[in-house]
C-alpha positions as CSV (number, residue, x, y, z in Angstrom):
1,X,-0.1,-0.2,0.1
2,X,1.5,3.5,-0.9
3,X,1.4,6.0,1.7
4,X,-0.2,9.2,1.2
5,X,2.0,12.4,0.2
6,X,-0.2,15.1,1.5
7,X,0.8,14.9,5.2
8,X,4.2,15.2,4.2
9,X,3.8,18.2,1.7
10,X,5.3,21.4,1.9
11,X,2.0,22.9,0.5
12,X,-0.2,21.3,3.6
13,X,-1.6,24.0,6.0
14,X,-1.5,22.3,9.5
15,X,-3.2,25.4,11.8
16,X,-5.3,23.5,14.1
17,X,-7.9,26.2,13.8
18,X,-8.7,24.9,10.4
19,X,-10.8,22.0,12.1
20,X,-10.1,19.5,9.7
21,X,-10.4,15.7,10.4
22,X,-7.7,13.2,9.9
23,X,-9.1,12.6,6.4
24,X,-8.7,16.0,4.7
25,X,-6.2,18.5,4.7
26,X,-6.1,22.0,3.1
27,X,-3.5,22.6,0.2
28,X,-2.0,26.4,0.1
29,X,-0.9,25.7,-3.5
30,X,-4.5,24.7,-4.8
31,X,-6.4,27.0,-1.9
32,X,-8.7,24.0,-1.5
33,X,-9.4,21.3,1.0
34,X,-8.3,17.7,-0.6
35,X,-8.4,14.3,0.4
36,X,-4.7,13.0,1.0
37,X,-3.0,11.9,-2.5
38,X,-0.9,8.9,-3.4
39,X,0.5,11.1,-6.3
40,X,0.3,14.6,-6.6
41,X,1.9,17.0,-9.5
42,X,2.5,20.0,-7.1
43,X,3.9,17.6,-4.0
44,X,6.9,18.8,-2.5
45,X,8.7,17.2,0.6
46,X,8.4,19.1,3.5
47,X,11.9,18.9,4.7
48,X,13.4,21.3,7.5
49,X,15.1,23.6,4.9
50,X,11.9,23.9,2.6
51,X,9.9,25.1,5.4
52,X,12.3,27.6,6.7
53,X,12.4,28.7,3.2
54,X,8.7,29.0,2.6
55,X,8.5,30.6,6.1
56,X,10.9,33.0,5.2
57,X,9.3,34.0,1.6
58,X,5.9,34.3,3.2
59,X,6.7,36.3,6.7
60,X,10.3,37.9,5.9
61,X,13.1,37.8,8.2
62,X,12.8,39.5,11.5
63,X,15.9,41.3,12.7
64,X,17.5,40.3,15.9
65,X,16.6,43.2,18.5
66,X,19.6,44.3,20.5
67,X,19.2,45.3,24.3
């Protein structure tokens, strides 16, 4: 049995306030709720580095405040 890709995808929105069940996930790229897929043309593995780069692109970089 193949493993679903959506739960390890960079484009998966996993904020708890969305309130989705275990059977559904929100895709940021498609901007819609989807069932976890086995194959997806926009799948991108959510590695630590990829997540950091996405967050940097979305939120920018905060400068450290000196006291």
